RODO-2510 file (C-alpha; in nm, 4 decimals, decimal comma):
residues 135
     n   res          X          Y          Z
     1     x     5,1216     2,3282     0,7130
     2     x     4,7597     2,2652     0,6143
     3     x     4,6874     2,1640     0,2762
     4     x     4,4329     2,3562     0,0572
     5     x     4,1159     2,1587    -0,0445
     6     x     4,1547     1,8992    -0,3413
     7     x     3,9075     1,7054    -0,5191
     8     x     3,5545     1,8130    -0,6258
     9     x     3,4841     2,1716    -0,5687
    10     x     3,2215     2,3061    -0,3449
    11     x     2,8913     2,4177    -0,4721
    12     x     2,9002     2,7600    -0,6198
    13     x     2,5141     2,8287    -0,6136
    14     x     2,2193     2,6995    -0,4481
    15     x     1,8452     2,7497    -0,5427
    16     x     1,5881     2,8414    -0,2844
    17     x     1,2427     2,7038    -0,2816
    18     x     1,0970     2,9833    -0,4905
    19     x     1,3951     2,9569    -0,7361
    20     x     1,6125     3,2211    -0,6368
    21     x     1,9684     3,1328    -0,6745
    22     x     2,2146     3,2095    -0,3729
    23     x     2,5817     3,3005    -0,4693
    24     x     2,7446     3,0543    -0,2239
    25     x     3,0972     3,1903    -0,3124
    26     x     2,9882     3,5577    -0,2187
    27     x     2,8303     3,4800     0,0835
    28     x     3,1291     3,2457     0,1850
    29     x     3,3862     3,5310     0,1356
    30     x     3,1761     3,7522     0,3674
    31     x     3,1516     3,4900     0,6273
    32     x     3,5190     3,3893     0,6052
    33     x     3,5971     3,7515     0,6143
    34     x     3,3998     3,8160     0,9388
    35     x     3,5298     3,4973     1,0912
    36     x     3,9088     3,5909     1,0037
    37     x     3,8616     3,9355     1,1742
    38     x     3,7259     3,7485     1,4912
    39     x     4,0185     3,4636     1,4893
    40     x     4,3257     3,6480     1,3148
    41     x     4,5366     3,3579     1,4817
    42     x     4,4223     3,1269     1,2188
    43     x     4,6589     3,2814     0,9529
    44     x     4,9570     3,1661     1,1593
    45     x     4,8368     2,8245     1,2293
    46     x     4,6771     2,7283     0,8962
    47     x     4,8237     2,9722     0,6547
    48     x     4,6400     3,0567     0,3249
    49     x     4,5163     2,7096     0,2993
    50     x     4,2967     2,8005     0,6030
    51     x     4,1090     3,0415     0,4157
    52     x     4,0456     2,8173     0,1277
    53     x     3,9230     2,5494     0,3835
    54     x     3,7183     2,8349     0,5181
    55     x     3,5658     2,9233     0,1949
    56     x     3,5264     2,5488     0,0939
    57     x     3,3464     2,4413     0,4319
    58     x     3,1140     2,7449     0,4162
    59     x     3,0044     2,6646     0,0613
    60     x     2,9184     2,3433     0,1703
    61     x     2,7326     2,4589     0,4817
    62     x     2,5294     2,7017     0,3217
    63     x     2,4311     2,4609     0,0334
    64     x     2,3289     2,2019     0,3082
    65     x     2,1187     2,4652     0,4979
    66     x     1,9538     2,5549     0,1638
    67     x     1,8722     2,1885     0,0967
    68     x     1,7292     2,1285     0,4433
    69     x     1,5120     2,4514     0,4133
    70     x     1,3678     2,3238     0,0749
    71     x     1,2506     1,9864     0,2284
    72     x     1,5641     1,7620     0,1438
    73     x     1,7110     1,6985     0,4883
    74     x     2,0418     1,6126     0,5919
    75     x     2,1788     1,9177     0,7515
    76     x     2,2435     1,7733     1,1078
    77     x     2,3900     1,4634     0,9549
    78     x     2,6426     1,6698     0,7425
    79     x     2,7296     1,9057     1,0063
    80     x     2,7831     1,6158     1,2426
    81     x     3,0356     1,4407     0,9923
    82     x     3,1981     1,7716     0,9119
    83     x     3,2328     1,8352     1,3044
    84     x     3,3992     1,4832     1,3490
    85     x     3,6129     1,5596     1,0764
    86     x     3,7493     1,8989     1,2060
    87     x     3,7667     1,7505     1,5661
    88     x     4,0169     1,4812     1,4491
    89     x     4,2210     1,7543     1,3095
    90     x     4,2107     1,9490     1,6524
    91     x     4,0065     2,2112     1,4850
    92     x     3,8136     2,3783     1,8083
    93     x     3,4670     2,3066     1,7445
    94     x     3,3225     2,5979     1,9161
    95     x     3,4961     2,8153     1,6268
    96     x     3,2699     2,5945     1,3821
    97     x     2,9722     2,6791     1,5948
    98     x     3,0966     3,0524     1,5972
    99     x     3,1235     3,0192     1,2301
   100     x     2,7691     2,8964     1,1820
   101     x     2,6422     3,2124     1,3824
   102     x     2,8263     3,4361     1,1500
   103     x     2,6881     3,2549     0,8684
   104     x     2,3129     3,2772     0,9978
   105     x     2,3948     3,6669     1,0500
   106     x     2,5357     3,7156     0,7006
   107     x     2,2341     3,5408     0,5554
   108     x     1,9892     3,7435     0,7616
   109     x     2,1604     4,0877     0,6764
   110     x     2,1689     3,9840     0,2884
   111     x     1,8186     3,8233     0,2655
   112     x     1,5174     3,8474     0,5312
   113     x     1,2858     3,6852     0,2894
   114     x     1,4168     3,3407     0,3406
   115     x     1,4431     3,2626     0,7158
   116     x     1,4821     2,8927     0,6593
   117     x     1,8669     2,8580     0,5910
   118     x     1,9672     3,1216     0,8802
   119     x     1,7615     2,9455     1,1347
   120     x     1,9098     2,6217     1,0085
   121     x     2,2520     2,7454     1,0627
   122     x     2,1766     2,8908     1,3810
   123     x     2,0398     2,5508     1,5092
   124     x     2,3515     2,3934     1,4026
   125     x     2,5721     2,6193     1,6264
   126     x     2,3277     2,5397     1,9022
   127     x     2,3638     2,1656     1,8431
   128     x     2,7382     2,1578     1,8264
   129     x     2,7420     2,3865     2,1648
   130     x     2,4940     2,1412     2,3218
   131     x     2,7103     1,8401     2,2420
   132     x     3,0201     2,0001     2,3544
   133     x     2,8744     2,0727     2,6968
   134     x     2,7721     1,7089     2,7483
   135     x     2,4750     1,4949     2,7864
***
């Protein structure tokens, strides 16, 4: 059975360029709720630890997207690293891409004033799919 995340906790807030704070935990909760509705089989495969990882990873993905939109860069590098880790654990990368789609949708629904992070997340989903389909 999958073990829950340990070590340093995921970030809980991220600051947008205009100073607005995003509650990464609340956003990740909604993303993971929608994701689990689409992929209910994950409860049997990963147990409760799977939801803990979903929250943990999405808080990081959101934080990386905000950092990228604030001009700090690194989203593609971080996403590529996460994809390699998950792929090594036999996690379907198409599901990571779908998670990024859901994250972009959730951000767009909750805040249309800051299009950068949702666009970065959607670009990440496209990147994963393009790499999965080959050169």
